[in-house]
MARMARLUM-620774 format. One record per residue (C-alpha): residue in one letter; x, y, z. Coordinates in nm, 3 decimals, always signed. Each point is the difference from the previous one (the first is absolute). Last residue first. Example, Ala and Ser with C-alpha at 12.3 -4.5 7.8 and 13.67 -1.06 7.14 Angstrom:
ATOM   resn        c1        c2        c3
ATOM      s    +1.367    -0.106    +0.714
ATOM      a    -0.137    -0.344    +0.066
//
This chain:
ATOM   resn        c1        c2        c3
ATOM      k    -2.544    +0.762    +3.559
ATOM      l    +0.322    -0.200    +0.008
ATOM      i    +0.157    +0.239    -0.253
ATOM      r    -0.097    +0.302    +0.211
ATOM      i    +0.159    -0.164    +0.306
ATOM      k    +0.324    -0.064    -0.190
ATOM      q    +0.011    +0.362    -0.115
ATOM      m    -0.048    +0.115    +0.360
ATOM      f    +0.284    -0.229    +0.107
ATOM      h    +0.239    +0.154    -0.254
ATOM      k    -0.100    +0.355    +0.098
ATOM      i    +0.070    -0.077    +0.365
ATOM      l    +0.336    -0.156    -0.089
ATOM      w    +0.097    +0.294    -0.222
ATOM      s    -0.071    +0.240    +0.285
ATOM      t    +0.208    -0.212    +0.240
ATOM      d    +0.300    -0.036    -0.232
ATOM      g    +0.252    +0.171    +0.227
ATOM      q    +0.252    -0.282    +0.043
ATOM      l    -0.111    -0.076    +0.356
ATOM      i    -0.368    -0.012    -0.095
ATOM      y    +0.055    -0.234    -0.293
ATOM      h    +0.225    -0.222    +0.213
ATOM      v    -0.264    -0.025    +0.275
ATOM      i    -0.261    -0.091    -0.260
ATOM      k    +0.228    -0.269    -0.142
ATOM      v    +0.045    -0.163    +0.340
ATOM      p    -0.377    +0.010    +0.060
ATOM      w    -0.046    -0.157    -0.347
ATOM      v    +0.227    -0.299    +0.054
ATOM      c    -0.177    -0.171    +0.289
ATOM      l    -0.351    +0.016    -0.148
ATOM      r    +0.147    -0.113    -0.332
ATOM      l    +0.161    -0.297    +0.174
ATOM      v    -0.334    -0.100    +0.152
ATOM      i    -0.168    +0.021    -0.340
ATOM      r    +0.282    -0.198    -0.162
ATOM      f    -0.020    -0.277    +0.258
ATOM      i    -0.378    -0.020    -0.035
ATOM      i    +0.034    -0.034    -0.376
ATOM      s    +0.240    -0.292    +0.049
ATOM      n    +0.267    -0.034    -0.267
ATOM      g    +0.243    +0.214    +0.195
ATOM      l    +0.236    -0.245    +0.164
ATOM      f    +0.289    -0.229    -0.105
ATOM      i    +0.116    +0.238    -0.270
ATOM      k    +0.046    -0.132    -0.354
ATOM      n    -0.379    +0.003    -0.028
ATOM      r    +0.025    +0.378    +0.005
ATOM      i    +0.158    -0.018    -0.347
ATOM      a    -0.285    -0.216    -0.128
ATOM      q    -0.249    +0.246    +0.149
ATOM      n    +0.161    +0.291    -0.183
ATOM      e    -0.008    -0.203    -0.323
ATOM      k    -0.372    -0.066    +0.041
ATOM      l    -0.078    +0.365    +0.073
ATOM      g    +0.214    +0.109    -0.295
ATOM      i    -0.191    -0.229    -0.232
ATOM      h    -0.322    +0.170    +0.110
ATOM      s    +0.163    +0.337    -0.076
ATOM      i    +0.015    -0.102    -0.365
ATOM      k    -0.150    +0.293    -0.195
ATOM      s    +0.012    +0.304    +0.230
ATOM      t    +0.347    -0.068    +0.139
ATOM      k    +0.126    -0.094    -0.345
ATOM      t    -0.098    +0.342    -0.122
ATOM      g    -0.277    +0.025    -0.260
ATOM      e    -0.216    +0.265    +0.162
ATOM      y    +0.223    +0.241    +0.185
ATOM      f    +0.226    +0.009    +0.306
ATOM      r    +0.350    +0.146    -0.022
ATOM      l    +0.238    -0.030    +0.294
ATOM      a    +0.188    +0.317    +0.087
ATOM      s    +0.345    +0.016    +0.155
ATOM      l    +0.217    +0.116    +0.288
ATOM      h    -0.239    +0.178    +0.236
ATOM      v    +0.227    +0.089    +0.294
ATOM      r    -0.087    -0.136    +0.345
ATOM      t    +0.302    -0.231    -0.002
ATOM      h    -0.036    -0.355    +0.126
ATOM      k    +0.304    -0.214    +0.076
ATOM      f    +0.027    -0.377    -0.027
ATOM      k    +0.270    -0.231    +0.137
ATOM      a    +0.018    -0.334    -0.179
ATOM      g    -0.032    -0.314    +0.214
ATOM      a    +0.000    -0.248    -0.289
ATOM      k    -0.369    -0.074    +0.063
ATOM      i    -0.077    +0.369    -0.041
ATOM      f    +0.183    +0.018    -0.333
ATOM      k    -0.166    -0.324    -0.113
ATOM      f    -0.343    +0.150    +0.074
ATOM      f    +0.108    +0.308    -0.197
ATOM      l    +0.070    -0.223    -0.302
ATOM      d    -0.327    -0.193    +0.038
ATOM      y    -0.204    +0.321    +0.025
ATOM      d    +0.180    +0.127    -0.312
ATOM      m    -0.079    -0.333    -0.161
ATOM      a    -0.372    +0.042    +0.054
ATOM      f    -0.147    +0.040    -0.349
ATOM      q    +0.082    -0.241    -0.279
ATOM      g    +0.220    -0.260    +0.165
ATOM      s    +0.298    -0.206    -0.121
ATOM      s    +0.256    +0.284    -0.002
ATOM      d    +0.119    -0.049    +0.358
ATOM      i    +0.216    +0.302    +0.078
ATOM      g    +0.352    -0.019    +0.134
ATOM      g    +0.166    -0.286    +0.186
ATOM      v    -0.034    +0.138    +0.352
ATOM      k    +0.366    +0.103    +0.023
ATOM      n    +0.001    +0.145    -0.351
ATOM      y    -0.273    +0.248    +0.088
ATOM      l    +0.171    +0.078    +0.331
ATOM      s    +0.328    +0.084    -0.175
ATOM      n    -0.187    +0.219    -0.250
ATOM      r    -0.124    +0.216    +0.286
ATOM      w    -0.366    +0.090    +0.005
ATOM      f    -0.243    +0.269    -0.118
ATOM      v    -0.379    -0.002    +0.052
ATOM      e    -0.245    +0.271    -0.113
ATOM      p    -0.083    -0.164    -0.335
ATOM      q    -0.092    -0.332    +0.175
ATOM      s    -0.287    +0.123    +0.215
ATOM      f    -0.001    -0.029    +0.377
ATOM      g    -0.197    -0.213    +0.241
ATOM      f    -0.154    -0.019    +0.343
ATOM      g    -0.351    -0.075    +0.120
ATOM      a    +0.030    -0.376    +0.031
ATOM      k    +0.154    -0.100    -0.331
ATOM      y    +0.147    -0.302    +0.183
ATOM      l    +0.363    +0.078    -0.075
ATOM      y    -0.053    +0.377    +0.026
ATOM      g    -0.164    +0.001    +0.341
ATOM      s    +0.252    -0.253    +0.129
ATOM      k    +0.284    +0.228    -0.107
ATOM      v    -0.134    +0.323    +0.146
ATOM      l    +0.207    +0.240    -0.208
ATOM      p    +0.026    +0.366    +0.093
ATOM      t    -0.304    +0.193    -0.124
ATOM      n    -0.152    +0.055    -0.342
ATOM      r    -0.193    +0.264    -0.186
ATOM      m    -0.225    -0.037    -0.304
ATOM      d    -0.139    +0.314    -0.164
ATOM      k    -0.274    -0.091    -0.245
ATOM      v    -0.139    +0.128    -0.331
ATOM      i    +0.293    +0.218    -0.107
ATOM      n    -0.052    +0.111    -0.361
ATOM      d    +0.269    -0.131    -0.237
ATOM      f    -0.249    -0.021    -0.293
ATOM      k    -0.017    -0.380    +0.011
ATOM      d    -0.093    +0.016    +0.369
ATOM      i    +0.239    +0.037    +0.291
ATOM      y    +0.062    -0.182    +0.328
ATOM      y    +0.253    +0.185    +0.212
ATOM      i    +0.272    -0.170    +0.202
ATOM      n    +0.178    +0.013    +0.332
ATOM      g    +0.348    -0.126    +0.077
ATOM      y    +0.200    -0.321    -0.006
ATOM      v    +0.364    -0.074    +0.081
ATOM      v    +0.145    -0.352    +0.018
ATOM      d    +0.339    -0.122    +0.126
ATOM      i    +0.085    +0.252    +0.274
ATOM      n    +0.328    -0.054    +0.189
ATOM      p    +0.188    +0.249    -0.220
ATOM      c    -0.237    +0.280    +0.107
ATOM      n    +0.153    +0.329    -0.121
ATOM      e    +0.078    -0.120    -0.351
ATOM      f    -0.324    -0.197    -0.033
ATOM      i    -0.204    +0.296    +0.121
ATOM      n    +0.175    +0.250    -0.225
ATOM      s    -0.046    -0.232    -0.299
ATOM      i    -0.374    -0.010    +0.062
ATOM      h    -0.039    +0.378    +0.013
ATOM      n    +0.208    +0.051    -0.312
ATOM      l    -0.205    -0.269    -0.175
ATOM      s    -0.337    +0.150    +0.096
ATOM      g    +0.078    +0.358    -0.102
ATOM      p    -0.295    +0.032    -0.236
ATOM      l    -0.259    -0.281    +0.027
ATOM      l    +0.064    -0.332    -0.168
ATOM      i    -0.272    -0.110    -0.239
ATOM      d    -0.230    -0.292    -0.079
ATOM      d    -0.124    -0.110    -0.344
ATOM      s    +0.310    -0.186    -0.116
ATOM      n    +0.058    -0.168    +0.334
ATOM      i    +0.269    +0.141    +0.226
ATOM      w    +0.247    -0.247    +0.144
ATOM      c    +0.244    +0.062    +0.281
ATOM      l    +0.358    -0.089    +0.083
ATOM      v    +0.281    +0.141    +0.214
ATOM      d    +0.376    -0.057    -0.031
ATOM      g    -0.031    +0.009    -0.378
ATOM      t    +0.130    -0.255    -0.253
ATOM      a    -0.330    -0.102    -0.159
ATOM      k    +0.005    -0.234    -0.300
ATOM      k    -0.138    -0.295    +0.195
ATOM      f    -0.251    +0.246    +0.147
ATOM      g    -0.142    +0.065    -0.347
ATOM      k    -0.043    -0.367    -0.081
ATOM      k    -0.190    -0.051    +0.327
ATOM      i    -0.222    +0.297    -0.080
ATOM      a    -0.075    -0.136    -0.348
ATOM      d    -0.087    -0.344    +0.139
ATOM      y    -0.223    +0.177    +0.251
ATOM      q    -0.190    +0.184    -0.271
ATOM      g    -0.058    -0.289    -0.235
ATOM      s    +0.167    -0.304    -0.153
ATOM      d    +0.219    +0.197    -0.240
ATOM      n    +0.003    +0.108    -0.363
ATOM      e    +0.260    +0.260    -0.089
ATOM      s    +0.059    +0.373    +0.030
ATOM      v    +0.326    +0.083    +0.178
ATOM      w    +0.130    +0.289    +0.202
ATOM      y    +0.317    +0.090    +0.186
ATOM      d    +0.147    +0.318    +0.143
ATOM      v    -0.289    +0.228    -0.097
ATOM      e    +0.081    +0.369    -0.040
ATOM      d    +0.134    -0.026    -0.355
ATOM      k    -0.290    -0.232    -0.089
ATOM      y    -0.261    +0.265    +0.082
ATOM      k    -0.171    +0.021    -0.342
ATOM      k    +0.086    -0.366    -0.054
ATOM      i    -0.224    -0.090    +0.296
ATOM      i    -0.290    +0.196    -0.149
ATOM      d    +0.043    -0.165    -0.340
ATOM      v    +0.006    -0.339    +0.172
ATOM      s    -0.328    +0.075    +0.179
ATOM      n    -0.191    +0.107    -0.313
ATOM      d    -0.226    -0.309    -0.006
ATOM      t    +0.105    -0.358    -0.078
ATOM      s    +0.199    -0.052    +0.320
ATOM      g    +0.260    -0.277    +0.011
ATOM      g    +0.010    -0.049    +0.376
ATOM      d    +0.190    +0.319    +0.080
ATOM      i    +0.269    -0.007    +0.268
ATOM      i    +0.113    +0.352    +0.091
ATOM      i    +0.310    +0.053    +0.216
ATOM      y    +0.104    +0.328    +0.164
ATOM      e    +0.323    +0.022    +0.200
ATOM      i    +0.023    +0.303    +0.227
ATOM      n    +0.291    +0.175    +0.165
ATOM      p    -0.034    +0.376    -0.040
ATOM      h    -0.374    +0.016    +0.077
ATOM      k    -0.153    +0.247    -0.241
ATOM      q    -0.346    -0.142    +0.084
ATOM      d    -0.111    +0.103    -0.349
ATOM      i    +0.127    -0.335    -0.133
ATOM      v    -0.247    -0.195    +0.212
ATOM      s    -0.318    +0.206    -0.036
ATOM      k    +0.084    +0.043    -0.368
ATOM      i    -0.004    -0.376    -0.053
ATOM      t    -0.335    -0.042    +0.174
ATOM      r    -0.167    +0.281    -0.194
ATOM      e    +0.139    -0.145    -0.323
ATOM      l    -0.146    -0.342    +0.085
ATOM      f    -0.356    +0.119    +0.064
ATOM      a    -0.193    -0.035    -0.328
ATOM      g    +0.273    -0.213    -0.155
ATOM      q    -0.067    -0.276    +0.249
ATOM      n    +0.008    -0.288    -0.247
ATOM      y    +0.224    -0.211    +0.225
ATOM      s    +0.233    +0.147    +0.259
ATOM      p    +0.230    -0.096    +0.285
ATOM      t    +0.182    +0.300    +0.151
ATOM      v    +0.312    -0.070    +0.208
ATOM      i    +0.166    +0.266    +0.215
ATOM      s    +0.358    -0.048    +0.122
ATOM      i    +0.119    +0.240    +0.270
ATOM      k    +0.371    +0.065    +0.055
ATOM      i    +0.076    +0.126    +0.350
ATOM      k    +0.324    +0.197    +0.021
ATOM      s    -0.199    +0.313    -0.072
ATOM      n    +0.135    +0.338    -0.101
ATOM      m    -0.274    +0.262    +0.004
//
């Protein structure tokens, strides 16, 4: 495959030697002909640097030095990026085979599209799939107010020009800066496209940031929503959720995900019980 679309992937990492090699291999094994891979390590004290050096010939840029955290590392990585399309993959998540070829095809064939996102698997520390998460075309209000719509950062790819237009990532937070970045994309009028392909896998296990400081994420999400003139009312969000979900259900049915939708709702009901 000859692709005119150059994709830059940034991996921030700190003491993730247990999973880092799996992440790196998931990127370089894509065999995409026009990829730029950047790893920003925060001065790891485990075997992370040895792992990076093992693949240094297939990594375009890497550094291991102290930084101010994950989002500072991501911001540094994107400053080095020269690709047409950007994405970041954390050092315990993975890209699924063929993802980059699929994404580049969409961006090449849809020059008016700014952001592409797909579906995602949640996996445990042994790479076992624990959840199959599927999306629908974007309902902007549903995403902005977290009212029954969302997507996960590893499944989202965007044009470098859009990233620069909105001023890049805000590295001051600890948890919700992907939400903030995508909020800025929406505010800037970016055009989103959903593909039904599973593009990546997000790893959940004891010790992840999601499991340890999710309460901080909730506060940061609310602070981001405060930038919008509505949405702080619980009643408003409930009403919006009731409006968004029928639209999503129709999309799921039209795109052939009816059986998944039924299974998803049954799982929700079992959890409530």
